[in-house]
Backbone and ligand atoms as CSV (ligand in chain L), in Angstrom:
chain,resi,resn,atom,element,x,y,z
A,1,MET,N,N,134.809,18.700,74.603
A,1,MET,CA,C,135.472,19.138,75.844
A,1,MET,C,C,136.323,17.997,76.405
A,2,LYS,N,N,137.517,18.321,76.828
A,2,LYS,CA,C,138.414,17.293,77.344
A,2,LYS,C,C,138.250,17.147,78.856
A,3,VAL,N,N,137.993,15.923,79.291
A,3,VAL,CA,C,137.775,15.672,80.717
A,3,VAL,C,C,139.122,15.527,81.424
A,4,HIS,N,N,139.324,16.326,82.483
A,4,HIS,CA,C,140.553,16.217,83.284
A,4,HIS,C,C,140.324,15.425,84.559
A,5,TRP,N,N,139.088,15.435,85.041
A,5,TRP,CA,C,138.769,14.698,86.276
A,5,TRP,C,C,137.279,14.396,86.266
A,6,GLN,N,N,136.958,13.198,86.698
A,6,GLN,CA,C,135.546,12.802,86.682
A,6,GLN,C,C,135.187,12.185,88.031
A,7,GLY,N,N,134.269,12.824,88.728
A,7,GLY,CA,C,133.754,12.249,89.978
A,7,GLY,C,C,132.371,11.695,89.718
A,8,GLU,N,N,131.642,11.406,90.792
A,8,GLU,CA,C,130.325,10.787,90.622
A,8,GLU,C,C,129.358,11.723,89.890
A,9,ARG,N,N,129.223,12.965,90.387
A,9,ARG,CA,C,128.322,13.923,89.719
A,9,ARG,C,C,129.017,15.249,89.497
A,10,LEU,N,N,130.340,15.207,89.451
A,10,LEU,CA,C,131.132,16.421,89.239
A,10,LEU,C,C,132.247,16.100,88.258
A,11,SER,N,N,132.414,16.958,87.260
A,11,SER,CA,C,133.567,16.765,86.384
A,11,SER,C,C,134.287,18.079,86.143
A,12,VAL,N,N,135.561,17.948,85.869
A,12,VAL,CA,C,136.429,19.095,85.587
A,12,VAL,C,C,136.903,18.925,84.155
A,13,VAL,N,N,136.535,19.877,83.299
A,13,VAL,CA,C,136.856,19.744,81.883
A,13,VAL,C,C,137.539,20.997,81.364
A,14,GLU,N,N,138.149,20.835,80.197
A,14,GLU,CA,C,138.788,21.948,79.498
A,14,GLU,C,C,137.970,22.176,78.232
A,15,GLY,N,N,137.592,23.420,77.977
A,15,GLY,CA,C,136.849,23.679,76.753
A,15,GLY,C,C,136.178,25.036,76.763
A,16,ASP,N,N,135.306,25.212,75.793
A,16,ASP,CA,C,134.564,26.462,75.611
A,16,ASP,C,C,133.157,26.242,76.174
A,17,ILE,N,N,132.808,26.965,77.218
A,17,ILE,CA,C,131.539,26.734,77.915
A,17,ILE,C,C,130.337,27.019,77.009
A,18,THR,N,N,130.524,27.823,75.970
A,18,THR,CA,C,129.388,28.127,75.084
A,18,THR,C,C,128.941,26.886,74.305
A,19,ARG,N,N,129.773,25.837,74.291
A,19,ARG,CA,C,129.426,24.596,73.579
A,19,ARG,C,C,128.734,23.578,74.475
A,20,PHE,N,N,128.602,23.896,75.748
A,20,PHE,CA,C,128.063,22.927,76.715
A,20,PHE,C,C,126.595,22.635,76.435
A,21,GLU,N,N,126.264,21.360,76.384
A,21,GLU,CA,C,124.867,20.940,76.192
A,21,GLU,C,C,124.294,20.531,77.534
A,22,GLY,N,N,123.257,21.252,77.955
A,22,GLY,CA,C,122.677,20.922,79.254
A,22,GLY,C,C,121.567,21.893,79.580
A,23,ASP,N,N,121.162,21.894,80.833
A,23,ASP,CA,C,120.056,22.775,81.239
A,23,ASP,C,C,120.505,24.215,81.358
A,24,ALA,N,N,121.734,24.420,81.840
A,24,ALA,CA,C,122.180,25.799,82.034
A,24,ALA,C,C,123.694,25.911,82.070
A,25,ILE,N,N,124.170,27.064,81.616
A,25,ILE,CA,C,125.553,27.459,81.891
A,25,ILE,C,C,125.498,28.719,82.740
A,26,VAL,N,N,126.514,28.879,83.566
A,26,VAL,CA,C,126.627,30.078,84.394
A,26,VAL,C,C,127.488,31.078,83.640
A,27,ASN,N,N,127.093,32.333,83.678
A,27,ASN,CA,C,127.858,33.405,83.057
A,27,ASN,C,C,128.512,34.264,84.119
A,28,ALA,N,N,129.827,34.477,83.987
A,28,ALA,CA,C,130.536,35.432,84.846
A,28,ALA,C,C,130.304,36.820,84.256
A,29,ALA,N,N,129.161,37.393,84.590
A,29,ALA,CA,C,128.732,38.673,84.014
A,29,ALA,C,C,129.320,39.836,84.817
A,30,ASN,N,N,129.014,41.038,84.391
A,30,ASN,CA,C,129.324,42.198,85.237
A,30,ASN,C,C,128.007,42.803,85.699
A,31,ARG,N,N,128.095,43.763,86.600
A,31,ARG,CA,C,126.879,44.275,87.241
A,31,ARG,C,C,125.876,44.840,86.245
A,32,SER,N,N,126.354,45.362,85.138
A,32,SER,CA,C,125.440,45.982,84.170
A,32,SER,C,C,124.549,44.957,83.491
A,33,LEU,N,N,125.002,43.712,83.424
A,33,LEU,CA,C,124.332,42.621,82.698
A,33,LEU,C,C,124.275,42.867,81.193
A,34,LEU,N,N,124.957,43.906,80.725
A,34,LEU,CA,C,124.803,44.272,79.320
A,34,LEU,C,C,125.966,43.801,78.455
A,35,GLY,N,N,126.654,42.798,78.930
A,35,GLY,CA,C,127.724,42.205,78.136
A,35,GLY,C,C,129.079,42.769,78.508
A,36,GLY,N,N,130.112,42.024,78.165
A,36,GLY,CA,C,131.473,42.440,78.491
A,36,GLY,C,C,132.441,41.567,77.723
A,37,GLY,N,N,133.647,41.463,78.236
A,37,GLY,CA,C,134.654,40.639,77.570
A,37,GLY,C,C,134.662,39.234,78.142
A,38,GLY,N,N,135.732,38.512,77.870
A,38,GLY,CA,C,135.928,37.179,78.444
A,38,GLY,C,C,134.771,36.242,78.156
A,39,VAL,N,N,134.428,35.445,79.149
A,39,VAL,CA,C,133.401,34.429,78.963
A,39,VAL,C,C,132.033,35.073,78.697
A,40,ASP,N,N,131.794,36.228,79.284
A,40,ASP,CA,C,130.544,36.972,79.089
A,40,ASP,C,C,130.358,37.326,77.608
A,41,GLY,N,N,131.404,37.880,77.013
A,41,GLY,CA,C,131.352,38.232,75.589
A,41,GLY,C,C,131.119,37.001,74.724
A,42,ALA,N,N,131.819,35.917,75.059
A,42,ALA,CA,C,131.690,34.670,74.278
A,42,ALA,C,C,130.259,34.134,74.378
A,43,ILE,N,N,129.670,34.192,75.566
A,43,ILE,CA,C,128.304,33.689,75.763
A,43,ILE,C,C,127.312,34.543,74.967
A,44,HIS,N,N,127.476,35.864,75.023
A,44,HIS,CA,C,126.564,36.733,74.259
A,44,HIS,C,C,126.702,36.497,72.751
A,45,ARG,N,N,127.923,36.326,72.280
A,45,ARG,CA,C,128.111,36.079,70.836
A,45,ARG,C,C,127.447,34.772,70.418
A,46,ALA,N,N,127.593,33.745,71.244
A,46,ALA,CA,C,127.043,32.434,70.876
A,46,ALA,C,C,125.524,32.378,71.046
A,47,ALA,N,N,125.005,33.128,72.008
A,47,ALA,CA,C,123.550,33.088,72.278
A,47,ALA,C,C,122.770,33.939,71.284
A,48,GLY,N,N,123.419,34.962,70.721
A,48,GLY,CA,C,122.744,35.867,69.791
A,48,GLY,C,C,122.152,37.073,70.502
A,49,PRO,N,N,121.670,38.042,69.724
A,49,PRO,CA,C,121.221,39.328,70.282
A,49,PRO,C,C,120.026,39.226,71.228
A,50,GLU,N,N,119.272,38.118,71.135
A,50,GLU,CA,C,118.123,37.956,72.044
A,50,GLU,C,C,118.585,37.933,73.499
A,51,LEU,N,N,119.814,37.454,73.730
A,51,LEU,CA,C,120.293,37.386,75.120
A,51,LEU,C,C,120.440,38.790,75.700
A,52,LEU,N,N,120.976,39.701,74.899
A,52,LEU,CA,C,121.133,41.080,75.375
A,52,LEU,C,C,119.761,41.695,75.659
A,53,GLU,N,N,118.794,41.405,74.792
A,53,GLU,CA,C,117.425,41.907,75.015
A,53,GLU,C,C,116.870,41.385,76.331
A,54,ALA,N,N,117.075,40.097,76.602
A,54,ALA,CA,C,116.576,39.493,77.843
A,54,ALA,C,C,117.262,40.126,79.060
A,55,CYS,N,N,118.545,40.434,78.905
A,55,CYS,CA,C,119.272,41.064,80.010
A,55,CYS,C,C,118.793,42.497,80.230
A,56,ARG,N,N,118.511,43.196,79.151
A,56,ARG,CA,C,117.944,44.553,79.274
A,56,ARG,C,C,116.611,44.506,80.001
A,57,ALA,N,N,115.801,43.489,79.693
A,57,ALA,CA,C,114.497,43.338,80.344
A,57,ALA,C,C,114.668,43.067,81.840
A,58,LEU,N,N,115.665,42.261,82.184
A,58,LEU,CA,C,115.938,41.999,83.607
A,58,LEU,C,C,116.317,43.289,84.325
A,59,ARG,N,N,117.157,44.096,83.646
A,59,ARG,CA,C,117.559,45.381,84.229
A,59,ARG,C,C,116.331,46.254,84.439
A,60,ALA,N,N,115.456,46.303,83.450
A,60,ALA,CA,C,114.286,47.193,83.529
A,60,ALA,C,C,113.309,46.723,84.599
A,61,ARG,N,N,113.117,45.407,84.704
A,61,ARG,CA,C,112.046,44.890,85.563
A,61,ARG,C,C,112.486,44.497,86.954
A,62,VAL,N,N,113.726,43.979,87.066
A,62,VAL,CA,C,114.127,43.366,88.343
A,62,VAL,C,C,115.319,44.050,88.992
A,63,TRP,N,N,116.315,44.413,88.187
A,63,TRP,CA,C,117.571,44.933,88.738
A,63,TRP,C,C,117.913,46.274,88.107
A,64,PRO,N,N,117.151,47.321,88.408
A,64,PRO,CA,C,117.388,48.620,87.757
A,64,PRO,C,C,118.789,49.185,88.008
A,65,ASP,N,N,119.396,48.838,89.167
A,65,ASP,CA,C,120.741,49.347,89.458
A,65,ASP,C,C,121.836,48.351,89.083
A,66,GLY,N,N,121.458,47.289,88.402
A,66,GLY,CA,C,122.432,46.259,88.046
A,66,GLY,C,C,122.356,45.092,89.013
A,67,LEU,N,N,122.958,43.987,88.622
A,67,LEU,CA,C,122.929,42.771,89.447
A,67,LEU,C,C,124.018,42.881,90.517
A,68,PRO,N,N,123.640,42.795,91.796
A,68,PRO,CA,C,124.671,42.893,92.844
A,68,PRO,C,C,125.653,41.716,92.805
A,69,VAL,N,N,126.849,41.953,93.292
A,69,VAL,CA,C,127.870,40.900,93.376
A,69,VAL,C,C,127.314,39.739,94.214
A,70,GLY,N,N,127.514,38.528,93.716
A,70,GLY,CA,C,127.065,37.336,94.450
A,70,GLY,C,C,125.631,36.924,94.167
A,71,GLN,N,N,124.906,37.763,93.398
A,71,GLN,CA,C,123.510,37.436,93.060
A,71,GLN,C,C,123.435,36.725,91.715
A,72,VAL,N,N,122.287,36.114,91.450
A,72,VAL,CA,C,122.096,35.420,90.174
A,72,VAL,C,C,120.789,35.862,89.511
A,73,ALA,N,N,120.753,35.771,88.190
A,73,ALA,CA,C,119.546,36.073,87.412
A,73,ALA,C,C,119.520,35.119,86.216
A,74,VAL,N,N,118.352,34.596,85.905
A,74,VAL,CA,C,118.249,33.548,84.874
A,74,VAL,C,C,117.595,34.100,83.605
A,75,THR,N,N,118.162,33.709,82.452
A,75,THR,CA,C,117.534,33.999,81.158
A,75,THR,C,C,117.516,32.691,80.352
A,76,PRO,N,N,116.758,32.680,79.263
A,76,PRO,CA,C,116.894,31.553,78.332
A,76,PRO,C,C,118.292,31.546,77.707
A,77,GLY,N,N,118.653,30.437,77.085
A,77,GLY,CA,C,119.960,30.330,76.430
A,77,GLY,C,C,119.927,30.722,74.953
A,78,PHE,N,N,118.728,30.919,74.408
A,78,PHE,CA,C,118.556,31.297,73.001
A,78,PHE,C,C,119.355,30.372,72.083
A,79,ARG,N,N,120.350,30.870,71.335
A,79,ARG,CA,C,121.025,30.012,70.349
A,79,ARG,C,C,122.104,29.107,70.944
A,80,LEU,N,N,122.278,29.160,72.254
A,80,LEU,CA,C,123.265,28.281,72.895
A,80,LEU,C,C,122.768,26.841,72.910
A,81,ALA,N,N,123.706,25.926,73.109
A,81,ALA,CA,C,123.323,24.513,73.275
A,81,ALA,C,C,122.693,24.301,74.653
A,82,ALA,N,N,122.959,25.196,75.594
A,82,ALA,CA,C,122.342,25.117,76.926
A,82,ALA,C,C,121.003,25.851,76.902
A,83,ASN,N,N,120.038,25.339,77.659
A,83,ASN,CA,C,118.691,25.926,77.631
A,83,ASN,C,C,118.566,27.247,78.390
A,84,HIS,N,N,119.404,27.435,79.397
A,84,HIS,CA,C,119.336,28.650,80.214
A,84,HIS,C,C,120.734,29.198,80.469
A,85,VAL,N,N,120.761,30.489,80.816
A,85,VAL,CA,C,121.997,31.094,81.319
A,85,VAL,C,C,121.691,31.627,82.716
A,86,ILE,N,N,122.499,31.227,83.677
A,86,ILE,CA,C,122.406,31.789,85.030
A,86,ILE,C,C,123.520,32.832,85.130
A,87,HIS,N,N,123.137,34.092,85.072
A,87,HIS,CA,C,124.114,35.180,85.135
A,87,HIS,C,C,124.450,35.436,86.599
A,88,THR,N,N,125.729,35.626,86.858
A,88,THR,CA,C,126.117,35.995,88.221
A,88,THR,C,C,127.282,36.960,88.134
A,89,VAL,N,N,127.499,37.724,89.184
A,89,VAL,CA,C,128.582,38.705,89.193
A,89,VAL,C,C,129.555,38.335,90.302
A,90,GLY,N,N,130.753,37.941,89.900
A,90,GLY,CA,C,131.790,37.609,90.878
A,90,GLY,C,C,132.398,38.874,91.452
A,91,PRO,N,N,133.081,38.731,92.601
A,91,PRO,CA,C,133.785,39.881,93.170
A,91,PRO,C,C,135.077,40.162,92.412
A,92,VAL,N,N,135.453,41.428,92.366
A,92,VAL,CA,C,136.786,41.797,91.877
A,92,VAL,C,C,137.747,41.456,93.014
A,93,TYR,N,N,138.846,40.775,92.704
A,93,TYR,CA,C,139.797,40.390,93.756
A,93,TYR,C,C,140.433,41.618,94.384
A,94,ALA,N,N,140.603,41.559,95.712
A,94,ALA,CA,C,141.294,42.634,96.423
A,94,ALA,C,C,142.222,42.010,97.449
A,95,ARG,N,N,143.475,42.430,97.473
A,95,ARG,CA,C,144.422,41.854,98.438
A,95,ARG,C,C,144.107,42.284,99.861
A,96,THR,N,N,143.435,43.425,99.977
A,96,THR,CA,C,143.200,44.019,101.294
A,96,THR,C,C,141.880,43.598,101.926
A,97,GLU,N,N,141.110,42.792,101.207
A,97,GLU,CA,C,139.793,42.418,101.731
A,97,GLU,C,C,139.485,40.992,101.299
A,98,ASP,N,N,138.926,40.200,102.210
A,98,ASP,CA,C,138.567,38.819,101.896
A,98,ASP,C,C,137.220,38.800,101.180
A,99,ARG,N,N,137.243,38.470,99.903
A,99,ARG,CA,C,135.997,38.434,99.131
A,99,ARG,C,C,135.599,37.006,98.774
A,100,SER,N,N,136.025,36.071,99.615
A,100,SER,CA,C,135.667,34.671,99.353
A,100,SER,C,C,134.169,34.440,99.539
A,101,ALA,N,N,133.536,35.166,100.468
A,101,ALA,CA,C,132.099,34.943,100.711
A,101,ALA,C,C,131.253,35.294,99.481
A,102,PRO,N,N,131.446,36.475,98.866
A,102,PRO,CA,C,130.666,36.736,97.652
A,102,PRO,C,C,130.977,35.774,96.506
A,103,LEU,N,N,132.221,35.292,96.414
A,103,LEU,CA,C,132.521,34.323,95.347
A,103,LEU,C,C,131.772,33.007,95.623
A,104,ALA,N,N,131.765,32.581,96.877
A,104,ALA,CA,C,131.007,31.366,97.247
A,104,ALA,C,C,129.517,31.558,96.973
A,105,ASP,N,N,129.010,32.777,97.231
A,105,ASP,CA,C,127.578,33.065,96.981
A,105,ASP,C,C,127.209,32.825,95.517
A,106,CYS,N,N,128.070,33.218,94.601
A,106,CYS,CA,C,127.792,33.029,93.166
A,106,CYS,C,C,127.508,31.553,92.887
A,107,TYR,N,N,128.391,30.693,93.391
A,107,TYR,CA,C,128.250,29.249,93.140
A,107,TYR,C,C,127.046,28.694,93.884
A,108,ARG,N,N,126.889,29.097,95.142
A,108,ARG,CA,C,125.800,28.572,95.976
A,108,ARG,C,C,124.437,28.944,95.382
A,109,ARG,N,N,124.297,30.199,94.987
A,109,ARG,CA,C,122.995,30.644,94.460
A,109,ARG,C,C,122.707,30.023,93.097
A,110,ALA,N,N,123.717,29.837,92.283
A,110,ALA,CA,C,123.483,29.164,90.991
A,110,ALA,C,C,123.057,27.718,91.242
A,111,LEU,N,N,123.669,27.072,92.210
A,111,LEU,CA,C,123.265,25.696,92.551
A,111,LEU,C,C,121.842,25.671,93.104
A,112,ASP,N,N,121.472,26.697,93.871
A,112,ASP,CA,C,120.092,26.794,94.393
A,112,ASP,C,C,119.090,26.885,93.240
A,113,VAL,N,N,119.402,27.701,92.234
A,113,VAL,CA,C,118.519,27.825,91.069
A,113,VAL,C,C,118.390,26.473,90.374
A,114,ALA,N,N,119.511,25.795,90.193
A,114,ALA,CA,C,119.498,24.478,89.525
A,114,ALA,C,C,118.634,23.498,90.321
A,115,ALA,N,N,118.712,23.571,91.632
A,115,ALA,CA,C,117.915,22.670,92.480
A,115,ALA,C,C,116.428,23.014,92.352
A,116,GLU,N,N,116.105,24.310,92.455
A,116,GLU,CA,C,114.707,24.757,92.362
A,116,GLU,C,C,114.074,24.376,91.028
A,117,GLN,N,N,114.858,24.548,89.954
A,117,GLN,CA,C,114.315,24.300,88.618
A,117,GLN,C,C,114.517,22.856,88.161
A,118,GLU,N,N,115.069,22.059,89.063
A,118,GLU,CA,C,115.290,20.632,88.791
A,118,GLU,C,C,116.127,20.401,87.537
A,119,PHE,N,N,117.189,21.202,87.410
A,119,PHE,CA,C,118.121,21.001,86.307
A,119,PHE,C,C,118.913,19.722,86.546
A,120,ALA,N,N,119.296,19.073,85.439
A,120,ALA,CA,C,120.090,17.839,85.534
A,120,ALA,C,C,121.558,18.087,85.186
A,121,ARG,N,N,121.816,19.111,84.352
A,121,ARG,CA,C,123.199,19.379,83.915
A,121,ARG,C,C,123.492,20.871,83.937
A,122,LEU,N,N,124.507,21.232,84.700
A,122,LEU,CA,C,124.867,22.638,84.892
A,122,LEU,C,C,126.380,22.793,84.735
A,123,ALA,N,N,126.795,23.857,84.042
A,123,ALA,CA,C,128.236,24.113,83.882
A,123,ALA,C,C,128.604,25.497,84.410
A,124,PHE,N,N,129.748,25.550,85.064
A,124,PHE,CA,C,130.296,26.819,85.577
A,124,PHE,C,C,131.615,27.148,84.880
A,125,PRO,N,N,131.872,28.426,84.615
A,125,PRO,CA,C,133.233,28.854,84.265
A,125,PRO,C,C,133.952,29.195,85.585
A,126,ALA,N,N,135.217,29.557,85.476
A,126,ALA,CA,C,135.991,29.931,86.672
A,126,ALA,C,C,135.734,31.409,86.977
A,127,ILE,N,N,134.619,31.653,87.664
A,127,ILE,CA,C,134.155,33.016,87.949
A,127,ILE,C,C,135.236,33.825,88.679
A,128,SER,N,N,135.396,35.060,88.258
A,128,SER,CA,C,136.312,36.056,88.860
A,128,SER,C,C,137.796,35.810,88.599
A,129,THR,N,N,138.160,34.689,87.945
A,129,THR,CA,C,139.596,34.406,87.792
A,129,THR,C,C,140.215,34.995,86.526
A,130,GLY,N,N,139.407,35.730,85.743
A,130,GLY,CA,C,139.940,36.380,84.543
A,130,GLY,C,C,140.248,37.830,84.849
A,131,VAL,N,N,139.510,38.714,84.194
A,131,VAL,CA,C,139.704,40.158,84.367
A,131,VAL,C,C,139.556,40.586,85.834
A,132,TYR,N,N,138.725,39.879,86.596
A,132,TYR,CA,C,138.497,40.267,87.994
A,132,TYR,C,C,139.622,39.837,88.938
A,133,GLY,N,N,140.597,39.097,88.407
A,133,GLY,CA,C,141.872,38.929,89.104
A,133,GLY,C,C,141.937,37.983,90.292
A,134,TYR,N,N,140.898,37.194,90.526
A,134,TYR,CA,C,140.945,36.301,91.690
A,134,TYR,C,C,141.981,35.204,91.446
A,135,PRO,N,N,142.911,34.968,92.381
A,135,PRO,CA,C,143.906,33.911,92.163
A,135,PRO,C,C,143.231,32.550,91.987
A,136,ALA,N,N,143.673,31.818,90.972
A,136,ALA,CA,C,143.005,30.564,90.604
A,136,ALA,C,C,143.007,29.550,91.745
A,137,GLU,N,N,144.110,29.497,92.517
A,137,GLU,CA,C,144.200,28.498,93.597
A,137,GLU,C,C,143.207,28.817,94.703
A,138,ALA,N,N,143.118,30.085,95.071
A,138,ALA,CA,C,142.182,30.483,96.138
A,138,ALA,C,C,140.749,30.247,95.676
A,139,ALA,N,N,140.468,30.581,94.417
A,139,ALA,CA,C,139.122,30.347,93.873
A,139,ALA,C,C,138.806,28.852,93.884
A,140,ALA,N,N,139.799,28.032,93.549
A,140,ALA,CA,C,139.597,26.576,93.491
A,140,ALA,C,C,139.173,26.036,94.855
A,141,ARG,N,N,139.810,26.525,95.906
A,141,ARG,CA,C,139.466,26.039,97.255
A,141,ARG,C,C,138.033,26.436,97.611
A,142,ILE,N,N,137.633,27.653,97.229
A,142,ILE,CA,C,136.279,28.134,97.524
A,142,ILE,C,C,135.244,27.316,96.750
A,143,VAL,N,N,135.494,27.162,95.462
A,143,VAL,CA,C,134.540,26.465,94.590
A,143,VAL,C,C,134.388,25.007,95.017
A,144,SER,N,N,135.508,24.344,95.269
A,144,SER,CA,C,135.408,22.921,95.634
A,144,SER,C,C,134.713,22.768,96.973
A,145,GLY,N,N,134.915,23.723,97.872
A,145,GLY,CA,C,134.229,23.672,99.172
A,145,GLY,C,C,132.723,23.778,99.020
A,146,VAL,N,N,132.273,24.724,98.215
A,146,VAL,CA,C,130.827,24.919,98.019
A,146,VAL,C,C,130.211,23.692,97.343
A,147,VAL,N,N,130.876,23.195,96.320
A,147,VAL,CA,C,130.318,22.061,95.580
A,147,VAL,C,C,130.254,20.816,96.477
A,148,ARG,N,N,131.309,20.580,97.229
A,148,ARG,CA,C,131.324,19.424,98.143
A,148,ARG,C,C,130.214,19.526,99.185
A,149,GLU,N,N,129.973,20.774,99.639
A,149,GLU,CA,C,128.951,20.994,100.665
A,149,GLU,C,C,127.546,20.827,100.086
A,150,ARG,N,N,127.305,21.345,98.887
A,150,ARG,CA,C,125.942,21.427,98.353
A,150,ARG,C,C,125.492,20.272,97.465
A,151,LEU,N,N,126.396,19.722,96.689
A,151,LEU,CA,C,125.979,18.742,95.687
A,151,LEU,C,C,125.262,17.518,96.284
A,152,PRO,N,N,125.686,17.027,97.448
A,152,PRO,CA,C,124.978,15.876,98.037
A,152,PRO,C,C,123.493,16.136,98.280
A,153,ASP,N,N,123.115,17.410,98.460
A,153,ASP,CA,C,121.702,17.741,98.707
A,153,ASP,C,C,120.920,17.982,97.423
A,154,ILE,N,N,121.576,17.881,96.274
A,154,ILE,CA,C,120.881,18.090,94.996
A,154,ILE,C,C,121.111,16.826,94.155
A,155,PRO,N,N,120.427,15.749,94.492
A,155,PRO,CA,C,120.774,14.435,93.945
A,155,PRO,C,C,120.612,14.300,92.439
A,156,GLY,N,N,119.735,15.105,91.819
A,156,GLY,CA,C,119.523,14.951,90.375
A,156,GLY,C,C,120.479,15.740,89.515
A,157,LEU,N,N,121.441,16.422,90.121
A,157,LEU,CA,C,122.254,17.377,89.369
A,157,LEU,C,C,123.686,16.904,89.116
A,158,GLU,N,N,124.107,17.063,87.861
A,158,GLU,CA,C,125.514,16.860,87.482
A,158,GLU,C,C,126.134,18.217,87.207
A,159,VAL,N,N,127.276,18.482,87.813
A,159,VAL,CA,C,127.954,19.768,87.644
A,159,VAL,C,C,129.256,19.577,86.867
A,160,THR,N,N,129.469,20.467,85.899
A,160,THR,CA,C,130.714,20.468,85.120
A,160,THR,C,C,131.422,21.800,85.347
A,161,LEU,N,N,132.667,21.733,85.773
A,161,LEU,CA,C,133.473,22.948,85.915
A,161,LEU,C,C,134.327,23.052,84.656
A,162,VAL,N,N,134.098,24.143,83.910
A,162,VAL,CA,C,134.751,24.287,82.605
A,162,VAL,C,C,135.893,25.295,82.691
A,163,PHE,N,N,137.089,24.842,82.321
A,163,PHE,CA,C,138.254,25.721,82.292
A,163,PHE,C,C,138.676,25.925,80.849
A,164,PHE,N,N,139.197,27.122,80.588
A,164,PHE,CA,C,139.464,27.513,79.210
A,164,PHE,C,C,140.757,26.896,78.679
A,165,SER,N,N,141.641,26.464,79.572
A,165,SER,CA,C,142.905,25.866,79.126
A,165,SER,C,C,143.215,24.652,79.992
A,166,ALA,N,N,144.099,23.794,79.476
A,166,ALA,CA,C,144.537,22.611,80.233
A,166,ALA,C,C,145.225,23.064,81.518
A,167,LYS,N,N,146.000,24.132,81.425
A,167,LYS,CA,C,146.724,24.629,82.595
A,167,LYS,C,C,145.748,25.067,83.686
A,168,ASP,N,N,144.682,25.771,83.287
A,168,ASP,CA,C,143.686,26.224,84.268
A,168,ASP,C,C,142.998,25.036,84.936
A,169,ALA,N,N,142.691,24.015,84.153
A,169,ALA,CA,C,142.031,22.821,84.717
A,169,ALA,C,C,142.963,22.130,85.709
A,170,GLU,N,N,144.251,22.024,85.350
A,170,GLU,CA,C,145.214,21.341,86.232
A,170,GLU,C,C,145.515,22.168,87.483
A,171,THR,N,N,145.564,23.488,87.329
A,171,THR,CA,C,145.760,24.357,88.502
A,171,THR,C,C,144.604,24.172,89.478
A,172,PHE,N,N,143.400,24.107,88.926
A,172,PHE,CA,C,142.221,23.880,89.771
A,172,PHE,C,C,142.367,22.567,90.524
A,173,LEU,N,N,142.703,21.500,89.798
A,173,LEU,CA,C,142.745,20.163,90.413
A,173,LEU,C,C,143.832,20.061,91.479
A,174,THR,N,N,144.911,20.811,91.309
A,174,THR,CA,C,145.983,20.796,92.305
A,174,THR,C,C,145.552,21.506,93.594
A,175,ALA,N,N,144.789,22.565,93.445
A,175,ALA,CA,C,144.417,23.369,94.622
A,175,ALA,C,C,143.114,22.932,95.281
A,176,ALA,N,N,142.254,22.269,94.519
A,176,ALA,CA,C,140.916,21.937,95.027
A,176,ALA,C,C,140.956,20.731,95.959
A,177,THR,N,N,139.962,20.653,96.834
A,177,THR,CA,C,139.751,19.419,97.606
A,177,THR,C,C,138.433,18.840,97.136
A,178,LEU,N,N,138.511,17.758,96.374
A,178,LEU,CA,C,137.299,17.185,95.788
A,178,LEU,C,C,136.928,15.864,96.463
L,1,LIG,P1,P,135.743,37.622,85.432
L,1,LIG,O1,O,135.476,39.043,85.019
L,1,LIG,O2,O,134.675,37.062,86.358
L,1,LIG,O3,O,137.132,37.412,85.932
L,1,LIG,P2,P,136.426,36.516,82.778
L,1,LIG,O4,O,135.492,36.238,81.667
L,1,LIG,O5,O,137.448,37.575,82.579
L,1,LIG,O6,O,135.521,36.777,84.070
L,1,LIG,O7,O,137.193,35.180,83.145
L,1,LIG,C1,C,136.645,34.111,83.885
L,1,LIG,C2,C,137.271,32.805,83.405
L,1,LIG,O8,O,136.608,32.377,82.223
L,1,LIG,C3,C,138.744,32.907,83.053
L,1,LIG,O9,O,139.419,31.809,83.667
L,1,LIG,C4,C,138.758,32.761,81.518
L,1,LIG,O10,O,139.930,32.100,81.075
L,1,LIG,C5,C,137.558,31.891,81.300
L,1,LIG,N1,N,136.934,31.910,79.956
L,1,LIG,C6,C,136.955,32.889,79.019
L,1,LIG,N2,N,136.236,32.518,77.938
L,1,LIG,C7,C,135.743,31.272,78.198
L,1,LIG,C8,C,134.934,30.338,77.489
L,1,LIG,N3,N,134.471,30.606,76.258
L,1,LIG,N4,N,134.630,29.146,78.086
L,1,LIG,C9,C,135.093,28.869,79.322
L,1,LIG,N5,N,135.841,29.702,80.056
L,1,LIG,C10,C,136.172,30.887,79.501
């Protein structure tokens, strides 16, 4: 993974999140939890079929109607280099409604899980900025705000923000306040 920016416990990199070695990667899932395209599809392919089974079990036991937007659910990482997957569902972007709060919830709740489970290394993709259409600059401001607010209270945690292209990483860095 190519590093575009490195802070004390936060880095911005370009690469494929399925290759991340650490305690957990966050998945930009959909409400069904049963797989999809984009980063979700890539994570399921790299983790193997056990991940889908674990997600089916979550649906059966915990979230029969699907995972609500802004919520998180944890599974093992199976064949991934990361030990866990924190699944979350970002909001679909809407010009007529401010959905920054649910997008912030995705990041905040994933960070809460990392704090509770005493994870040392966590990676996020750019949730909602693909098929869900959230403008990258607006997402960058939300994400950097949450991380700046929360990371100081989770001293053992290093966070990596993974972007799929150099352009996405640079767009983030231009819009974010780090
Ligand atoms: P959403 O439905 O939440 O918008 P997408 O998967 O469509 O989710 O896109 C979220 C972001 O993840 C996009 O910026 C996309 O470029 C990026 N992405 C897709 N595949 C990967 C991957 N393997 N690693 C990291 N980021 C990825």
